[in-house]
N, C-alpha and C positions, 0 to 999 in steps of 0.2 A: 876371664875365661878364654881358653885357647880353642881354635877350631878342632872339631872332632876328628878330622882326617886330613891327611896330606893331599896335595894335588888339586885343591879346589880354589886356588888363588884366582883363577881366571873365570870362575863362574859368575853369573849374575847374582847380585846380592839384593835382598830386601831387608832394609834396616828400619826398625819400628821404634817409635816413641813409646812411652809407658802410660802416662796419665791420659785418660780418655781415649786411649788407643787400645792398650791391653787391659788397663785397670780403670774401673768405674770409681771416680773419686767422691761419690756421694757420701760415703761413710766418713771420710776424714773431714769433709766440710760440716757434716752433722755434729761431729765432735767439737769442732770450733764453735758452732752455734750453741751447743750445750755449755761450754766453758765460758763463753761470752754472755750467757744467759739471754740469748736472743731467740725469737722465733726463727725457724729455718727459712721461712719465706722472706724475712727481713734481710738475712744474710744473702739469700739468693738475689734479691734486688740489688744489693751492693755489688755483688759479683757481676751482674748484668751491666750496671752502670760503669764499672771499671773496664769491662771489655769494650763497651760502646765508645768510651773515651780513648781507647787505645793505650791504656796505662798498664804497667806490670801488675801481676795479681796481688802483690803486697799492698797496692793502693786500696784494696778492699777495706783495709783497716782505717784508712784515712776517712773514707765515707762514713764509717761507723764511729769515728771519734775515739778510736783505740790507739793510744800512742805507744804503749808498752807491750805490743803483741809478741815481740821476740821473747820476752820473759815467760810467756805462756806456752811457748813451743814445746818445752820438755814435758809439760803435763799433757799437752795434746798428743804427743808421741806415746806417752805411757798409756793413755786411754785407748788410743787408736791401735796400738800393738803391731804396727806394720801391716804389710799386705797379707791378706788372707785369701783363701780359695774363693770365698764368696764375693770378693772384689773383682775377680776376673770377669770381663764381658763374656757372655756365653759363647761367642764366636771366636774367642781369642785362641784357645788351644787347638780347636779343629782347623783354624786358618793356618796356624804355624805348621801343623802337620801337612796340610795340603800344599802350602808354599814349598816346603822341603821336598815333598813328593814330586813337585813340578820341576825339580832340578836346581832351584835357587839355594844359595847359601843364605843363612839368616843371621841377622845381628839385632840386638836390642841395645840402643845407645841413646841416653835421654838425660834430661835435667832432673836429677834425683839425688838424694843422699846416698852415700856409698853403700850403706847397709841394705838398700833395696835390692841389690843384685842377688844376695843370698836368699832374700825373702822370695824373689821371683822363682829362683831355682826350686825352693821348697814347695811351691805351689804348682810346679810342673812346667815352668817356662825354661826351656833349655836350648837356646840358640847356639850357633857356632861361635859367636862372639858376643860378649855382654860387657858394657861399661857404663858407669854413671858419672855425671858431670863432676860431682864432688871429688871423686877419685882421680878424674882426669885433670882437674884444675882449670877447666874452661867450660863455659855453658853457652847454649843457644841464646840469642841468635848470632853470637860471635862467629865470624868466618873460620876462626881457628878450630871451633868445635867440629865443623864439617871436614876440615883437614884431618882431624883425629879420626873421624868416621872412616875416611879413606885409608888412613894408615893402619887402623885396627882391622880393617877388612883386607889387608895385605896389598894395598895400592892397586886396586882395579881401576880401569878407566872410569871417570866419574859417571859417564852415561850408562855404565853397567850396574849402577847402584840406584835403587829406588828408596827414597826416604819417605816413610809414612807417618803422618802426624795430624793432629786435630787443629793446630793453630796456623793461621796464615802468616802471622808476624814471626813466630818462632820456628816454624817448620817449613812452610811452603816457600816463602820468599827467599830465605837464606839458603835452603837446599838447592833451589833452582839457580840462584846466583853462583853457587859453587859448582854448577854443572851436573848435579845429580838429577835424577828423575823425581820430581816432587809429586807426592800423592797426598791429596787433602782428604782426610777422613772427617766428614761432617757429623760429629756427634759430641755430646758434652756441651758445656756452656759456650766455649770459644767456637766450636764447630758450628753452632747454631747462630750465634750473633755476628761473627766476623764475615766479611765478604772478600772474595778474591777479585777485586775490581781490576787488577792488573793482569788477570788471567795467567798467572805464573804456574799454576798447577798443571802437570802433564795428565793427571787423571783425578777426577772427583768421585768419591764413593761415599755411601752412607753406612757401610759396615765392612768389616774385614771379610765377611762371606762374599760380599760383592767384589772386593778386591781380588779374591781368588778367581772368581768367574771372569773378571775382566783383565787379568794380569797381562795378557798379550798386548793390550792397548798401551800399557806403560812403555813397553819397548818400541812400539810402532810409532809413538807420537814424536 
């Protein structure tokens, strides 16, 4: 997705993650629990253990003793049906509007399958730039992902880009290391369990609504 208008290359950018930032992932995990024939609480415990151990989310299935989870993914996708309007956090669209009204350019660049971009547009998410990791060929926390963030935002100064995400390991630390302003959104499983012990976040918020209210602090830090 290309920028809506010319002449915004030097604007400040707010770039947002998707899962647990714009999209509540409860429904997709519930689909996994149903397919695995597990109580949702059991799956939630495995997710928590995975996060606490600092392991990638795929390790959830190791805790559950599920070796062939990749073969179940197509059925999960069929039942899930992609992003729906009900999956949006209530503050997502209002925050995007408010951030744009503040004069920022908006990007949504995240670790997601390529088809999620069209699904986001269909439910009202329309940033200036949108890209998913599968289409880019690189994913967080690879530093090359954040190089792509800057390139797709038309090469602003890194300090003029705020990257907003829920994960310390995938979002906060690598964004800060790349010179971006790292905003930690503490919601969802990773946002609740992880800790920013290295204090790499330029701003810590508990909602996108709070981000809108405190946006000036991002650039002042």
